N, C-alpha and C positions, 0 to 999 in steps of 0.2 A: 175382713180384711177394707183399707182402704184403699183403692186403684187411682191411677192418675187419670186427669180428666181427658177426656175424650174430645176431640172434635167435630161438628158436625154442620156443615153448610146447606142453608134450605134457603127458598125462596120464597119471599111472600106474596100470598094471593089474595085477591077480593072476592069478597062473594059479593051478591046483590045488596045495592044499599052501602051503606058506610061501614063494613065490617070488614077487617082482614083475618088473616089467619095464615097460619105456619103448623108442619107437619112436626111431630115429635119425634125421636130416635126409636126404633122399635126394641131396640136393646133397653134402652132407659125404662122404656115403658114395663116391661116384661120384668128385669128386674126391682123394680118400683112395687108392683104386684099392683099396678093397674090394670083398667082393662075399661071395653066402652059404658060410659055412663057414671065412672068413678071422679070423683072431685079431687081440684088439685088447685092451690093457690099461687097466683101470679100476682108478681111483685114488681114493680116498674118503677125505675127510678131512669134520671138522665144517662144513656147510654149503655145503659143497662137493664135486661128484662129477665126475673128467673123465675121459675116454676119448681114447685114444691108440693109432694102428695100431702093432701089436706089431712091435719091427726096424727103424722107420722113424727115418730122421734127418732132421734139421730142413733143409730144405734152401731158402736166400731167395736170390735172385738182383737183384741191382743194376745200372744203367748211369749213370756219372756222367761230364761230359765237362771233362777236365782244361783246358782252355781258359778255360773261363768260371771254372773257380775259381782257377784262377792258383797264385801262393805257396801257397793251401789244401788243395790236391789230395792231400798226405802227409795232414796232418791230418784231412782227413773219410774216408781209406781206412783210419786207425787209427780213426776212430768208426763206420766199417763194419764193422771187425775184431771190436771191443767189443761191437758189437751184437748178434753173432751171424752177420752174413751168411758166406755159402756160398761167394758166387762173384761175384764183380765183373767190368763190361766197360768199361775205360776210353778214353775216345775223347780224339782229338787231330785237328790238322790233318793232312791228309795230307804224308806225310815225317816226321812230328815223332815218329812211333814209338819211333825207336831213343833220343832223348832221354829218352821216357818211361819206358823200360823199364828203364833209369839208373834214375831218380827212384824207382819202384816197387821195384825190386832192395832198393836199399838199406834199404827197410824190412823185409824178408827176414831182417835182422842181427838185429831187435828182435821182430820179429813168425811166432813159431812157425807150423810148418803152413802159410805161404804160400809158393806156388808164383807165379811169373808168367810168363807166355810174350806173345811179339808173336803178334799175332792177323791182323793187319794194317799195312797202311802208316800206317793212320789209325786204329788200337784196339789195346789192351791187355788181354789176359785174366790174370785173379787167380783162382786156386784155392785156398780153405782148407780144410785136412781135419786132421782127428785133435785129440784134447784129450790135452796133454803131463800134466796131471794125474788122479790119480786122485779127489781130495775135493776138497772147501772150504778143509776144515784143511790137505790137503797144499799147496795153493796159495798157500794164506796164509803157513804157517811155509817155503816156500822163498823166497818175495818178502822175507818180513823177515830172514831168515840173509842173502839176499843182500844188501838195503840195510844190513845191520849191516857187512858186509866192506866196503862202497863207502865208510861214515862212516869206518871204522878206516882206510882207505885213504888219506882227506883230512885226519887226522890224521897219517897217517905222510908224506905229501907235504910239508905244510905244515911239519913240524918239522926238515924238511931243508933250508925253504928254497925249495924248488920250488914250482912253477906244478901245474896238473893234469896230471896222467901220462897216456901213455895205458891203463896198465892202469885205472886209475879210470874215464876213458872207457866203455872195455868192462863195467865192473863195473856203471855207471849205465846202460848199456845194457840189459844184463842184470835189471837190475832193474825197466826201462820194460815190457820183455816180459815178463816174469812177473806184474807188475800188470797188462795189458793182456788176457793169458790168465786169469788170476782172473776178471776181468772177463767177458769172452767165455763163460765158462763159467757162469756167476750168469744170463748174459740167455737163454742156451738152454734154463734151467731153465722158464722162462714156457711152454714147448712143450712141451721135455721135461720127463718127471718124474725125479726123483730121490727114490731111495727114503728116504735120509736125512733129508731137508731138507723138512719141510712147507709149502705153496704161501703159506700166511700169513706166512711168514718170508723169503720172496722178495725181497719191499721194502727188508727190515733187510739183508740180504744184496747187497743192489742198494748199499744204499748206503754200507757195508764196501768194496764192491771199490772203488767210484767214491772214496771218501777216501783208499782206499790208492795208487791211480793218482793223485792229487792230490798227493799227501806226496812220491810217489817224483818228480813232474814239482818242486816246491818245493825238493828237493835239488839235481835236476839245475842248477836256476836258482842256486842258494845258495852251490855250490862254488866258481863262475865268479868270483865277488868277495866273498870272505870274510877279514874281521879277526880278531885273538887272541879278540875277544869273543866274537864269533859261532861260531867254533871251540870254545869252552868249552860252546857250545849244543849242536851236533855231536854233540859228546863225550858228554854228559848224554842225547841221543836217542839214540845207539848202545846205551848200556847199558838205557833203558827197553826200546828194541825189543830187545835182546838176552833181558830178563826176558818180556817178551809174549808171544817164540815158543815159551817153554814153557807158555803157557796158552792157544795157539791150539789144541792139541789138544784141550784139556778144554772146547771150546766150548760142548758137551749137557751139561757139568756145571756144575749152579748153585754147587759151591762154591768156583771162580772169580772169583767177582762181587766178593769184597772184594777182590782182590788186583787186578783191572781198575780200581775206584774208584783204590785208592791209587796205580797209575802214572798215571791221568788226575791225580791232585790232583798228583802228581811235577812233570809238566809245568806245571803249572798255575804254582805255584811260581815253576819256574824262568824260566817266562816274565814273572814280577813283576820278577825279578831283572835284566833287560834281556837282550840277547842277540837271537838272531833269534825273536822275538815272535811272528812268523807262521809259522815255519816250526814250532814249537813248539804254536801253537795247532791247526795242522792234523793234527799227531800226537795230540792231546787228542779232536780231533773224531771221529779214526778208532777210538781207544778208545773212547769214547762212541758207537759206530754198534755197535761190536763188544758193548759191556753189554746195548744192546739189543736183538740179537739172541741175547745170551743168555739173557737173559730169555724169549725166543718160543720157543727151544729145547727150553728146559728147561722151559716152563710147562705145564700141563694144560688151563688155558682160555686160549685166542688173546687174549681180552678181559683177563686180568689187567691188575694194573697194573706197568709198566715202568721203577719206580724215579725216581731223581730227574732221570734223564738220559732221560725218556719220557712219553709222554701215560698219564693215568691213567683 
């Protein structure tokens, strides 16, 4: 279980020469399984120093009651996955574990690295392992690519007069899974360092990941009942996301800022013309969060202006 943070005040001491030392809390050392000679990674940023046991994987275990949650159990499990939980024990009434196992296994189709087994007649064990992406940029790119493919498929299905095809359902399922994996990846950065992402950028990363999850869900809801005008909005959205995909690999480069602003403006103008306003607004919010993230990633000072979409 995750506990509340504990605060310890320590005085900095100086050894001979230019080295400075600070003692670690005994409780933290013991809980982390460290001892004399153990390795730890020290991550230093402006106004912040983190110490992480080397080679340690974040482990968060939770127990939830499926009978209390009812129809919300799948949503709660997805939320746990995105929050970085590594192990879940899902309880139910005796004799209903088979039904629960079927429900949890459906989630495996969209949540990568999830494994479910029947623990007993009244509980199902869920283990989550591995990270499908090497970097945030890769996760963003893969999710955007899959979303563009899904939107193109919507255009194809409706132009032939058909409804939502099985292929489109599978594409949307992939989109949702990739977006959840990105959010999970960012959640784990709070405890486990990422050499490429400064700690003060993690809130902006989480905002971007969350907005992408919301955008995917909006698309899933929109394709179920869509008219001709809404279709034009989705076609425009696909074009914008296709351009955006070429920019996310440069999020740590300030040269993309003007292009990100242009794409956000394009979506705003499309929203004024009608169509799927909420969907276009959601895409615009996602790009705004990327603009804030870009400003933090490329800034030499964390408290510099973030431009028109962020605080100054």
